[in-house]
N, C-alpha and C positions, 0 to 999 in steps of 0.2 A: 653139781649138775649147773645149781642156781648161780655159784663160783662163775661158773663158764659163761651161762645167758647176761648174767650181769657184767662180764669181762668182752662177750658180744654186743653186747647194747651199746657197751663205751664203748669199744670200739665203731660203731656205729655210729656213736654220736660224734663220737671224734670227726669221723670222714666228713658227715654231713655237712658238724661247723666249718670244713677248712671249704670246706666248699662251697658257702652260704660267705666265708670270708674272701672267697679267692673271687665269686660273683659280686659282693659288694665291690671288692677295689676297683671290676674290672666297671659296673654304673658308677666309681668315684672316677675312671679313668677319661670315662663316655662324659661324664657329667663336664671335667676339665676342658678337655677336649673342646666340647658344644663349646663350653665360656669362651675357651680361646678365639674359637670363629666366630662368634658373635662380638666380640669386641677389632673381631675384624673388619667385622660387616659392618657395625656404627658407624664409623665416619665415614664407610661408604656411603654411606645409606644418608649420613647428614649433604654430603658433597652431590647428592644425587637432586637430591631438597634442594639444596641452594641453587644447584645450576635450574630447576624445576621452576623457581622461585623468581629467578633469573630472566630465563625465558618469557615466561608469563608479562614480566615485567615490560620487555621489550615489544610483547603483544603488546601491550596499554597504547604505546607508544606508539607503537607504526597503527593501529584504531585509529589514536589522533590526528596524527599527519595525514593519513587516506582525507576519513572524514574532513581536514583544511582542504586536501587534493580538491575532491568534489566539492564545500563550498566556492573552492575558488574558480573549478569549471562552472558550474552554474551561475556566478556573477560574468566570466568573462561568454557565457552564453545570452545571458539579459543584454549584456553591451551590447553583444552582435545585433541582437534582434533592436536594440537602438540605436545602431549606423544601419540597421536598415531600414527602418519606420525613416531615420532625418536620410536617406540615401534614396527614396520616394518622394519624403517632402522635398527637397532639393532637383531632385528629376521635375516634378512637377512645377515646380516655382522655375527652372530652368524653360521649361513649355511656357510660361505663363508671361518671362520676360520676350521669349523668341516671337509669338503671336501681339507682344505690344511694339518688340523692337520691327517686326513686320510691317502692322497699323504706321505705326513712326514713317517708317521708311517709304509710306506709303501716302502719307502727307504731302509729307520732304517734296519728292516726286511732284507732286499737285499744288505746291509753292512755286514750284519752278516753272509746269508746265503753266501758270498763270501770270510769269513777272511776262 
């Protein structure tokens, strides 16, 4: 009877040991597959990181260009304001010249009349 119990215990131990070995092999296979997937993903992640770095670089370059454009637009606005002021000064000078020309014309007419 004791031998029978020992035999049952040995059989149970063998069955449990086989199950443990089977589970261990399954876990090893799962780990191997996970490692393969990680090895496939790492280059893709690195490639995506490179793309993101390139996008960031291009974005910074675009920002510089936009700032240069904004500066140019501001300068063009300043030039337009200067041109407007110069045009106003020229108009005022033209009016002054016109007034002086009219006075000169009147003087010339007076000279002709007296002669």
